[in-house]
C-alpha positions, 0 to 999 in steps of 0.5 A: 522469496521465502518469508516467515511472518509472526502471528499476533499474541492473544495474551498480549492483546488482552494486556494492551486492551486492559491498558486502553480500557483503564485510561481516563475516558469512557470505554471506547470513547477514542474510537478508531484511535483505540483500534490503532493503538491496539494494533500498533502495540500488537505489531511491536509486541509492546505495551509502550510502542513507538513510531520511529523514522517514518518513511513513505516509499513510492514505487514507480513503473510503466505498463505496456497495456497503455498502448490499448487506450486504458489511460487518459494520460501518455506513458511519459507522465510516469517519468515526468511525475518521478521528476516532480517528486525529485523536485518536491512538487507533488502532493506526497512531497508536501504531506511528507514535509508537513509530517516529518516523513522521509520520502523515498522514490523507487524506479521499479520499471519506468520507461525512461533513463533516470540514471542521472538521478544518482542519489535522488531515487532508488534504482531498482529498475527491472525493465523499461516498463512491462509488456502489453498484457493484451498480447503476452505476459506482462513480465517473465518469471525471472522478472517477477522474482527479481521484482519481489526481491527488489521490493524486499531489498528496499525495505531492508535498506530503510530498516537500517535507518531504524524505521519501524513504520512505512507508508506505501505509494505508487506512480505508473500510468496505466496501473489502475488497469493492472490493479483491476485485473489483479483484483478480479483474479483474486476476489473473483468479483465481476470485472465491472466492479473492479474497473474505474476511471483511473486518471479521469476517463469519460464514459466512452473511454471507460467502456473501452477500458472495460473491453480491453481488460475483458480481453486481457482476462480472456488471454490469461485464464490459466493464471491463478497463483499470485506469481502467475497473476503478477506475471500475466497482468501485473506491473513492476511497481505492484510486484515490488510493493508486494515484496516490500510489504511482505518483508516489512511485515516480516521485520515487524513494521507497521505498514500503512497502505495507500489506495487502490493500486497499493491494495492490489499489491496487498491482495497478492501479499495476503494471498501469499501470506495471510498473516501480513494483514495483521501488520497493515493499517489501511489509510483511506478508502479511495474514490476509485471504483473497486477499492471499497470492495477490495477492503470488504474482501479483506475484512478491514476498515480504512482510517480516513474517508476523504474522497481521495483518488490520487495515489502517491502514498498521499493518504498514507502520509495524511493518516500518519498523524493519527497513528502518532496520536494513538501511540501518544494516548496509549503511552502518555494518557493517565489511567484512572488509578494514576490520576486518582479518578474514580472508574465507572460503576459496573 
């Protein structure tokens, strides 16, 4: 996929910062909300930004590597959780409903026939799960390109609703393993820093997961580019997330990034196009081992620290009201001049 992502304007940044600084408050008194207001206004290239038709996209897919015991749950749980999303029973359903966010679930590569859900989900299945990356490449070059393009297509569909802010989530048994491998490949950090307990592995199971992932890395030492990394150790949901993030940034949307798996997709997108980072708001720092190091590698700060490690885009939905507050104070809060309030002595 070929994209052009516009870098920020320095002149606009100065004007937005002046507007923030002259609100009726001490300098910096609204903390993170001020940073959010600045970023959202820059993304929208406007002194009066608006958040329109917010969406959360949850990309779901399965991983052949689960055959090696890297997850506590069986692969069937991916399809079962997709059905839970459809029936409104998951955390992401609750939080999206609470904050009037449209939730769309994407079958990126679930190992089940979900064709009976004709309108309830978006059908972008690349294959019935990836291959076992311990034994072969997770996906072919053709599948990789199709997945990236499919993610971009989903964002194009959502953009037609008028949406200009998207939260990204995922579901896929075994996808913390894929995310850990991607992280290790891109950041060059030791694998032990990148691997966590996922769905709740105990100590012996975590040791097994580390052994398997060390062996997977040894199998794919020649994979260095983002496309090669995706092909060798990635997942269809991660690939579609990557393509979706790049397209959303190209369209000038605000990207609200969820946790560990979504940030692994962003690592790939960032490696392909560094300007994508300007459009990303990082909703939280996950309790999954490695996420803090991911955020440090990217040089970014999360909005929330709530001890979450659920995925599904749950933290993206929880952070969204703070984005609304940032935009509202920038647009509606009085300035010292308009309110007739004296400014600080300098």
